[in-house]
C-alpha positions, 0 to 999 in steps of 0.5 A: 598201279605206277610205272617204276620202269621208262623205256625212252624210243627216239623216233627219227634215226631209231625207230624210223630209218626211212626218215633218215633216208628221205634226206639223203642227197639223192632221195631229196633231190627226187623229192624236191623235183616231184613236189616241184619246190626246185622249180624255185631253185631248191637243191639239198643243200639250200634245203638245208642251209636256207629253210630248215636249219633257219626255221628248225626252233620255230617248227619244231617247239611250236604248232605252227606246223612244217608246211608253214614254215616252208611256205613262210619262208619260201616267200621270203627268199622267193630269189631260190627260183632259177632265171627264167623258170615259172614261179610258183605262188599262192595255191601252187606253192602250198600245194608243192609244199604239202607234197614234199611234207606229205611224202616226208612224213609217208615216208617216215614210218617206223621200221617193221623189226620194232613192231612186236615189241612195241606191241608188247611195250604197249601191254606192260602195266608195270613200264612206260614206254614213250617215243621222243622226238624233237619233230615238226607238229604234223609228226604226232598224228603222223606217229600215231596213224603208224601205231594204229596201223599195227594196232598198237594202243598209243596218246600224244603226251598231252593227252595221256596226262588226263587219261586213265587208260594204264597202259598205252605208247606214249608221244612226246613231241617237243612241237607239242610241249614246247621245248626240245628233248635238250632241256630239263621243261621237256623231261619235267613235263613229262615227268609231272603229266605221267606221274614218273616221281617213283621210277627205279630204272630207265632204258634209253634207246637212241642214235643221238644223231648218228643216223642222221643225214649229213646234210644238217651236220648233225651226225658228226662224232663229236656231236654225237657224244656230247649229246649222248652225255648231256642227255645221260646226265640230263635224265638222271637229274630230271629222274633220279633213276637208274640210267642204261643208254642202248646206243643205236648206231647203225652200219654205215654201209647199210649191211641188212645182216648188221641192222638184224644183229643190232636188233637182235642186240636190242631185244636183248637188252629190252629183255633184261631191262623187264626182266623178262623176255618178249 
């Protein structure tokens, strides 16, 4: 039975809040120091402005990976090093980058409150559930491993295209598909590969960058509103289906009770969409 409903779950900032917290000033500074990258003069501001932002497109739309784009950029921008500091080159540089990226991926776990929801969605044959993310190549196996730890069946999008397994969570990463989520290509590829031509309804749960770290200027209110409108229009155009949007906006005071209330609202929203209490 081909699904007639689609649920799209954003990853960083929605399923995974720790990925966002890792990028905050204090956490990022600690990770740079622990990995040894601070010895090159890499500060949190330089990390965003001189490493992540200039390499983001290559890192998030190819299989090159976070580690390789970081190493290439750091070798090019060796002037980050503090005068008199011991330089990191060769194996030392590669180890520092690997330690940093591995720490980031390990920290980017999904919140436990999503576990029961994902387990039930994976069993629904009438619903296709996609975890969508603009991310580096290393994120795909990391997300699949997190799901496997919860005994939730999942496949990367390209393997799902040729799989006969009827009920799994699909992980759609821009690094695997070659384009960002803001492009029609990303969604047309999923529509064709997953045979989603007959959808009636779509539910999108996304923070649209609202919960992201401020270091890369991704969470500004105007940008969030534009991103939400553009994403909604794109999904309607590609799938020609009714779209419901749940903006997953966190209380920026980091109030645990507010997060619990938000997750209750998420559960109720998904209940209504499925037409059945989960």
